[in-house]
C-alpha positions in Angstrom: -52.1 29.4 -19.2 -50.1 29.2 -16.0 -49.8 32.1 -13.6 -47.0 32.3 -11.2 -46.8 34.6 -8.2 -43.7 35.0 -6.1 -43.7 36.2 -2.5 -41.4 36.4 0.5 -38.8 38.9 -0.6 -37.7 41.8 1.5 -34.8 43.5 3.2 -32.5 41.4 5.4 -29.2 41.8 7.0 -26.2 39.8 5.8 -26.2 36.4 7.4 -29.9 36.3 7.6 -32.5 34.1 6.0 -35.5 34.4 3.8 -38.0 31.9 2.4 -39.4 32.7 -1.0 -42.6 31.1 -2.3 -44.0 30.8 -5.8 -47.5 29.7 -6.3 -48.8 28.4 -9.6 -52.4 28.7 -10.7 -54.4 28.2 -13.8 -53.7 25.2 -16.0 -51.2 23.6 -13.6 -51.7 20.0 -14.7 -48.6 18.8 -16.5 -46.1 21.2 -15.0 -42.8 19.5 -14.8 -39.8 21.5 -13.6 -40.2 24.6 -11.5 -37.1 26.8 -11.0 -35.8 29.9 -9.4 -33.7 32.5 -11.2 -32.4 35.9 -10.1 -31.3 39.1 -11.7 -29.1 41.6 -10.0 -29.0 45.2 -11.2 -26.9 45.5 -14.4 -26.4 41.8 -14.7 -28.0 39.0 -16.7 -30.6 36.7 -15.2 -29.0 33.7 -13.7 -30.3 30.3 -12.8 -30.5 29.5 -9.1 -32.1 26.1 -8.7 -34.6 23.6 -10.2 -37.0 21.1 -8.7 -38.8 18.6 -10.9 -42.2 17.1 -10.3 -40.4 13.8 -9.5 -38.4 15.3 -6.7 -35.1 15.9 -8.3 -33.3 19.1 -7.4 -30.3 20.9 -8.9 -28.5 24.0 -7.9 -26.1 26.5 -9.3 -22.7 25.8 -7.8 -22.6 29.2 -6.0 -25.9 28.5 -4.3 -25.1 25.0 -3.0 -25.1 24.7 0.8 -26.9 28.0 1.4 -30.1 27.7 -0.7 -32.6 24.9 -0.6 -35.4 24.5 -3.2 -38.5 22.5 -2.3 -41.8 21.8 -3.9 -45.3 21.0 -2.8 -46.9 19.5 -5.8 -50.4 19.4 -4.1 -50.2 23.1 -3.7 -48.4 23.7 -7.0 -45.9 25.8 -5.1 -42.1 25.9 -5.1 -40.1 27.4 -2.3 -36.6 28.7 -2.0 -35.0 28.8 1.5 -32.1 31.1 1.5 -29.7 31.1 4.4 -26.4 32.9 5.2 -27.4 35.6 2.8 -24.8 37.9 1.4 -25.0 41.4 -0.1 -24.3 39.9 -3.5 -27.5 37.9 -3.3 -29.4 41.1 -3.7 -31.5 40.7 -6.8 -35.0 40.2 -8.1 -35.9 36.6 -7.8 -38.1 35.0 -10.4 -39.7 31.6 -10.6 -40.6 29.7 -13.8 -42.6 26.6 -14.6 -42.0 24.3 -17.5 -45.1 22.7 -19.1 -44.3 20.8 -22.3 -42.4 23.1 -24.5 -43.8 26.2 -22.8 -42.1 28.2 -20.1 -44.0 30.5 -17.8 -42.5 33.3 -15.6 -43.6 35.2 -12.6 -43.1 38.9 -12.1 -40.4 38.5 -9.4 -39.8 39.4 -5.8 -37.1 41.8 -4.6 -34.5 40.5 -2.2 -32.2 43.1 -0.7 -29.3 42.0 1.6 -27.7 44.8 3.6 -24.1 44.7 4.8 
């Protein structure tokens, strides 16, 4: 089993920045991709960015240039640096970790961007 705990969310004004963290624990050997998703009220969960254990990163088009995903494999932690935040970025942000054919999710951290 893999446990994921997100942190770093909060309330920020538009144009501000936040850095989210997601720490994995438990059976972390063999985790490949770690990713961030978000879910705004009344909307479906959407993919934000992915970082593989090999260092490859990918972003949803709407996040490119503002969000940066990074990963510390030694700490089994993935980060999401979010800059130039907009009110439409308000959502619960979740991380997940892929290990083989299994996918693990954290419980999420709330990000609220005020206008």
